[in-house]
N, C-alpha and C positions, 0 to 999 in steps of 0.2 A: 674601462669596459671589461666585462667578464669574459671568460673563455670556457664556456660550458662544453661538456663532452656530448651532450644531446640537447635537443630543442626544448625539453621540459625542465632543464636545470635553471634554477634561480640563484644567483650569487649576490649577496648583499654588498653594498659599498664598504670598502675597508676603513673609511673614516668619514667624518662629517664633511659635506661638500661646501665649498666657499662660493656662495652665489655671486659675490662681487667680482669673481674671476670667471663667471659663467661656467663653472665646473658642472659636469653632469656625469651620471653613471647609469649604464644600461645593464640591468640585472640579467638580461637575456637578449643577445643581439638579434635573435630570430623573431622577437616580438615587435611587429610593426607599430603597435599602439604606443610604444615608448617615445615615438616621434624623433628619436635620435638614432641614426644608423650610420655606422662607419664602413660597412661592408658593401652596401649597394645591392646585396642579395644576388650578385652576378654569379652565374654558373661557370665552373671551370671549363676551359676549352682545350681540346687536343687536335693538332693538325698533322696530317701525314704528308711528307714531302714526296712529290711525284716526279721522279726523274730530274730533280734539281730545277724544275721549271715552274711548278705550281704547288699549291697546298690544298688538301681536301680535309674538311672538318669531319673527324671521326669520333667526336665526343660522345654522342649518344650510343653508338654501337659498341664502344669500348667500356662504357660505364664510368668514364672519368668525368662526366658532366655533373659533378657534385655541387651543391649550393652551400657547402660548408665554409666558404670564404677562404680558399687556399692562399697560403702566404709564401710557400716555397716548394720546390720540387727538385729531387736529386735522382739521377739515373744510377742504378746499381744492380749488378747481376746477383740477386739474392740466392738463387738455387744453382748457380755456377753452370748453367746450360748454354752459355754463350749469347744469350739474349738479354739485353738490359731491361730490367724492370724499373718501375717508378715508385718512389716514396714521396708522398705528399703530406705536408704539414698544414693543418687547417686551424682556424680559430674555433670553429664549432662543428657539430654534427659528426663527431669522431675525430679526435685531435690528430691522429696519424692514419693514413690510408696507404696500403700497398697494392699496386696494380701490377699483376703478373703479365709478362710479355708472352703472348701465345701466337705471335705471328709465325708463319712457317719457318722451320729451322734452316739456316744457311751456315756457311763456314765463317770463322772469325779468328782474330788474334788479339790477345790482350798483352800490353807491354808496360812493365814497371822499370824504372831506371834507378841505378845506384851511382851517384856522382862521387868522383874522387877529387879532381880539381874544381869541379862544379859543386853546387850545393848538394846535400845528401840525397834528395829526392829527384834531382834533375829538373826542378821547376824552371820553366822557361825554355826547355829544349824543344827543338823541332824534329819530328820524326816523319820520314817519308818512306812509304813502301811502294814497291813496283809489282804490279800484277801483269798478267799477259796482255790485258787490254787497256790498262790505265795506271796512273799514279794517284796515291792518296796521301795527303799531307795533314798531319795533326800537330798541334802545339800542346805541350804539357802545362796547362794552366787549370788546376782543379776548379770545376764549376762552383761558383759562389752565388747563392741567393740569400734572401732574408733569413738570418739565423740558421744557415745550413751550408755545408761544404761537401763536395764529392771527394772521393778518394783520389790520391795522386797516381793515376795510371791513365793509359790511353787505350781505348777500345777501337779496333778496326773491324768493320764488316767486310768480309771477303767475297760475299756472294757465292758463286759456284766454284770459285778457286779453292783448292785444298792447301795451297801453300803460297808464300810470297817469293818472288824471284830475288829480291834484295830488300834490305832495310838499312836506311841511312839516318844517323842521328847527328844533328848539329847541336852540340852541348853549349850551355851558357858560358863555359870557359872559352869558347871559340873553336874547340876541337871538333873535327869531323870524323865520324866513325861509320864504316860500312860493313855490314854482314851479308853473307851470301844467302842461299835459299833457306827458308825457315818453314817448317810444316805448321799448318794452322790448327784451329780447334784446341788451343791451349793458352795458358798464361805464362809468359816468360819474363825474366828479369835480366837486364843487361847492365853490366858494370862498365863504367867509363874506362876506355882503353883496352878492354878485352875483346877478342874476336869471336866470342861465342855467346849463346843465349842459354840461360838455365831455366828449365821448366819448373814452374811453381805447382806443387801438389798440396791441396788443402790439408792441413793437419801435420804436414811434414816440414822440418826445418832445412833450409838450404845453407850449405857451408860454402861461402865464396872465398876465393884466395885473396889474401891481403895485398 
């Protein structure tokens, strides 16, 4: 099956088809007349979680309801404003789409880990932050979807809180590490066994003690 960048693209078969194996080739997956369709022409959907109790379909108003046969989606803060954007990989209709997050700004904290006894990126660690009104738990397992993988970090939304009261890491090595108050609206990296967080500034190298 071809992977056109637009609906008018026609891609010839790369080799002669073996009819005995029922092989087929669609030169353009958007042409219904080909009689073979692997995508179903289903539109992509986006749902907004409401208070952890329900989901609202916001596909149309966000523009994410593309019919380009989306195959994977990865959250990433492209412009470093603390709001995670979405990168979508499609079969057709524009192979890559970037959807910028324009929800109202709130506070946030992004955490990367540097393992010593654990693996280098701290994959498998559990990170718990305490806010004035709740606890938030995240596990560091980079999101994997078809032919894509997110970066090895954890993103916390803090809402109206400007800082976290404490941050606890349970490392894959079994060690437990707790840090005190941390200001939000920044990206930090925490080394296994150290009692401080280092602020990550785009374009600048961080020198961590060995």
